[in-house]
C-alpha positions, 0 to 999 in steps of 0.5 A: 518481480521487484525487490525492495531498495531500503536505502532509497525508500522512505522511513515508515516509522518517521511517517507514522510518527508524523501522522499521529503526532497531533493525536491525544496521548491516549489514542496516539499509541493505539494508532501508532501500533495499528499503523506499524502492524499494517505498514510493514515494507514488502520485500518483493512485489509482483504486478501483472496487468492483463486485458481485464484483470490486474494481479498484485502480489507481495512477498510471495503471497497469493496475488490479489486478482482484481478487475482492471476497471476499478470494480472492487472485490471482497478480499480477506487478509491473513489476519482475517480482516476483510476489505473492498479492494480495487485496481485501475490504471491511470496513465502510467500509474496503477492505483490499488485501493483497500477500503475498510470500515475505519479507513482506506489505503491507496497504493500508487505504483509507477515505473521510473525512467531507470526501471525502478518501481515506486510505490507511494502509500497513503493511508487515511482514516477519520481517526487520523488527524492527517494521512500517513504517506510514504514511498518505497522503491523497488528494483527489478529482481534478478 
């Protein structure tokens, strides 16, 4: 289990503004609202990597259990939106990908030398002029 270190994490609001700044004035607030709603920093993260399965949990919710070979599963978020979610290990990184009809989100997890867990997020969509990118840093929970 890992806990968010806000002082070492990126500013999501600023990253969202950068991602939508080149949009027209009509689409910009819609995109900003959707990105703000779905990119809330998780306070706690748990990761289990087994022989054939990867489980990733956020903020005490039921972990998402995925095959570790990148094979996607169908998963429904609390608000009812459905995604294809997959996980695969590449070297010292775990990549978790959420694919929806209107875009995708890739969470890249890796541990730093100091034991901190880094989560790099990239959200891309044909609706966005550029991807939303930010990084969150977590410390091992006591």
